[in-house]
C-alpha positions in Angstrom: 11.9 0.3 30.1 15.4 2.6 30.3 18.3 0.9 30.6 19.1 1.8 34.1 15.4 0.5 34.9 16.3 -3.2 33.6 20.0 -3.2 35.0 17.9 -2.4 38.5 14.7 -3.3 38.5 14.0 -6.5 36.0 17.9 -8.7 35.7 21.0 -9.7 37.7 23.9 -8.0 35.6 26.8 -9.6 37.9 28.9 -9.2 35.3 29.7 -6.0 32.8 33.4 -5.1 33.1 32.8 -1.0 32.2 30.1 -0.8 34.9 31.3 -2.9 37.8 32.7 -2.0 40.7 35.3 -4.9 41.0 38.1 -4.8 38.4 40.8 -7.5 37.8 40.9 -10.7 40.0 37.8 -9.7 41.6 35.9 -9.2 38.2 37.2 -12.7 37.1 35.7 -14.3 39.6 32.5 -12.8 39.5 32.3 -13.9 35.8 33.3 -17.5 36.8 30.8 -17.5 39.4 27.9 -16.1 37.3 28.6 -18.7 34.7 28.7 -21.2 37.6 26.0 -20.1 39.5 23.8 -20.2 36.4 24.9 -22.4 34.2 22.8 -22.9 31.1 20.4 -20.0 32.4 21.9 -16.8 31.4 22.3 -14.7 28.7 25.7 -13.6 27.1 25.9 -10.3 25.4 28.5 -9.3 23.4 30.1 -5.9 22.2 33.1 -5.8 20.2 34.6 -8.5 17.8 37.5 -11.4 18.7 40.7 -10.6 17.2 42.3 -14.5 16.0 45.4 -13.4 14.5 48.6 -14.0 16.4 46.7 -16.3 18.1 44.5 -13.8 19.5 46.9 -11.9 21.3 45.6 -8.7 20.2 43.5 -8.5 22.8 44.1 -10.2 26.1 41.9 -10.1 28.9 43.3 -11.6 32.3 46.3 -12.1 31.1 44.5 -14.4 28.3 43.3 -14.2 24.9 40.1 -13.0 24.8 38.5 -15.5 22.9 39.7 -17.8 26.0 37.5 -16.0 27.8 34.2 -15.3 25.7 34.3 -19.5 24.7 34.3 -20.1 28.6 31.1 -17.7 29.2 29.6 -18.8 25.9 29.3 -22.8 26.4 27.3 -22.4 29.0 24.8 -19.9 27.8 21.5 -20.3 27.0 21.6 -17.5 24.4 24.3 -15.0 23.1 23.4 -11.7 21.7 25.7 -9.8 19.4 25.5 -6.0 20.3 26.3 -3.6 17.6 27.9 -3.9 14.2 31.3 -5.3 15.2 30.0 -8.3 16.7 27.5 -9.1 14.2 29.4 -8.3 11.7 32.8 -7.4 11.9 33.0 -3.7 11.1 35.7 -1.5 10.6 38.0 -3.7 12.1 37.5 -6.4 9.8 37.9 -4.8 7.2 40.3 -5.4 4.1 42.4 -6.7 4.5 41.7 -7.7 8.3 45.2 -7.7 9.7 44.3 -8.4 13.0 41.9 -11.5 11.8 38.5 -9.9 14.0 35.8 -11.9 13.5 32.3 -11.9 14.5 30.4 -13.8 17.3 28.3 -15.6 15.2 31.5 -17.1 13.1 33.1 -18.1 15.7 29.5 -19.9 17.7 27.5 -20.7 15.0 25.5 -23.6 16.6 25.0 -21.9 19.8 21.0 -19.7 19.7 21.7 -15.8 18.9 20.4 -12.5 18.4 22.7 -10.1 16.4 21.8 -6.3 17.0 24.0 -4.6 14.4 23.8 -1.3 14.4 27.2 1.3 14.7 26.4 1.6 17.9 23.3 -0.1 18.2 20.1 1.8 18.9 19.9 1.9 22.9 15.7 1.4 23.0 16.3 -1.3 20.7 18.8 -3.4 23.5 16.8 -2.9 26.0 13.5 -4.0 24.3 15.1 -7.2 22.9 16.3 -7.7 26.9 12.4 -6.9 27.8 10.7 -9.4 25.8 13.6 -12.2 26.6 12.6 -11.6 30.3 8.9 -10.7 29.1 8.1 -14.5 27.3 11.1 -16.8 28.0 12.2 -17.0 25.2 13.5 -15.1 21.5 12.2 -12.7 19.6 11.3 -14.0 16.1 14.6 -13.4 14.1 15.2 -12.8 10.1 17.0 -14.9 7.9 19.9 -13.0 9.2 19.5 -13.7 12.9 17.7 -9.7 13.4 14.7 -9.6 15.7 12.1 -8.6 12.3 10.6 -6.2 15.1 13.4 -4.1 14.6 14.7 -4.8 11.6 12.2 -6.0 9.2 11.9 -2.9 7.3 13.9 -0.8 5.3 15.0 2.7 6.3 13.7 3.9 3.2 10.3 3.0 4.0 10.1 4.7 6.9 11.8 7.7 6.3 10.8 11.4 6.8 12.1 12.3 3.5 10.2 9.5 1.4 7.9 11.9 -0.4 10.8 13.6 -1.3 11.9 10.4 -3.2 9.3 10.2 -4.5 8.6 13.1 -5.7 12.0 12.9 -7.7 13.1 15.8 -5.7 17.0 15.3 -4.4 19.6 17.3 -3.3 22.3 17.8 -5.7 25.6 18.8 -3.2 25.8 19.5 0.4 25.2 23.5 0.1 22.3 24.0 -2.5 18.5 24.7 -1.7 17.1 21.5 -1.7 19.4 20.5 1.3 18.3 23.3 3.0 14.4 22.2 1.8 15.1 18.7 3.4 14.6 16.7 0.4 15.6 13.4 -0.6 19.4 12.1 0.3 19.8 9.6 -2.0 21.4 11.2 -4.8 24.6 12.2 -1.8 24.9 8.1 -1.1 22.3 7.3 1.0 22.1 3.8 2.0 18.4 3.9 3.2 16.7 2.0 0.6 19.1 -1.1 1.2 19.4 -1.0 5.0 17.5 -2.6 7.5 16.9 -1.4 11.2 14.5 1.4 12.9 16.2 4.3 12.8 13.5 6.4 11.5 11.1 5.2 14.4 13.4 4.9 17.4 15.7 7.8 16.2 18.5 8.8 18.8 18.9 10.9 21.7 15.7 9.9 23.4 13.6 10.4 19.9 15.6 13.8 18.4 16.5 13.0 15.2 18.6 10.3 13.4 21.1 10.7 10.6 18.6 11.2 7.7 16.4 13.5 9.3 19.6 15.7 10.6 21.2 15.9 6.9 23.5 13.5 6.3 22.5 10.4 4.4 22.3 6.8 6.3 25.8 4.8 5.5 23.5 1.4 6.3 25.6 1.0 9.4 23.5 -2.5 10.3 24.4 -4.2 7.4 26.9 -6.1 6.3 30.1 -5.5 5.0 29.0 -1.4 4.7 32.7 -0.5 5.2 34.1 -2.3 2.4 31.3 -1.5 -0.1 33.2 2.1 -1.7 32.0 5.3 -0.7 29.7 6.5 1.4 28.5 8.8 -0.7 28.1 6.6 -3.7 24.9 5.6 -4.7 25.0 1.4 -4.4 22.2 0.8 -6.6 20.1 2.9 -9.7 17.1 3.3 -7.9 14.3 5.4 -10.2 11.8 7.5 -8.4 8.8 7.7 -10.4 9.0 11.9 -9.7 5.2 12.7 -9.8 6.3 16.4 -9.9 6.4 16.1 -13.3 3.2 17.4 -14.9 0.9 15.2 -16.9 2.4 16.6 -20.8 5.9 15.5 -19.3 4.9 12.0 -18.2 2.5 11.9 -21.5 5.6 12.7 -24.0 7.8 10.0 -22.5 5.0 7.5 -23.1 4.3 8.8 -26.4 8.4 8.8 -27.0 8.6 5.1 -26.2 5.2 4.1 -27.7 6.5 5.9 -31.0 10.2 4.6 -30.6 8.7 0.3 -30.4 6.2 1.4 -33.4 9.4 2.2 -35.7 11.5 0.0 -34.6 8.6 -2.7 -35.3 8.1 -1.0 -38.9 11.7 -1.2 -39.8 11.5 -4.7 -39.2 8.7 -5.0 -40.8 10.3 -3.2 -44.0 13.8 -5.4 -43.7 11.6 -8.7 -43.7 9.7 -7.8 -46.7 12.8 -7.2 -48.4 14.8 -10.7 -47.6 11.9 -12.6 -48.5 11.9 -10.3 -51.7 15.6 -11.3 -52.1 14.5 -14.9 -51.6 11.9 -14.8 -54.0 14.2 -13.3 -56.6 17.3 -15.8 -56.2 14.7 -18.6 -56.8 13.4 -17.3 -59.6 16.5 -17.0 -61.3 18.0 -20.4 -60.3 14.5 -22.1 -61.8 15.2 -19.7 -65.0 
């Protein structure tokens, strides 16, 4: 379902300061009324993280640090949802040296049932589907070890990628303006983080299924993974992953294998010669001692 269908037909969205008509004191009153009316039954969803430094003064809401307002809502929530990488992991606001003390939701309330929906931003269809699941089954979806819904974060971007066949064939873009780029070859050598990123981007895509970053010609930056913002350039490979390269012909593959076998045989022969020489030297020394 679309977000509009959920808001208008499936849920009671009693407080959302961006789209609600109320503002100021009226908005704050709506927040408190919703907490009291649905105590222990509502889902609280947070977008963004909470700055704790300077006694929370980097983010003021209703005349007080935002953390105090959030704490009030989380206390009586049935569960909490972290929308996006900021709420899930901290994201760029928490980048070293993190001057504001930006803190993700799970570190503030570790004992509250919680779903992480990372992505910068989170995929709209993923967000709406998670809400639909909770409404339909009255329970949270199955989560992975990091608290993300397995249905959307159970596979790597790499395993679902439209360019995966080129990776397997050893066909890579070497520079942004080469022929391989125009042919849609794999972007791994350009820093694509698809092999280490878990998300549903290749399946759901963006803008009503039109495309996603890799399909559009830019490598995945790993925006749904914890710490992606502090792991160096988006254009450096994080791991040394070797493609098999099925475009190599049988002679090349056979030659490589023969070379490896040949090197192993040569090494074995050298070790055997050295061992015999050592044993001969020991025998000669023993014979000389006996004389």
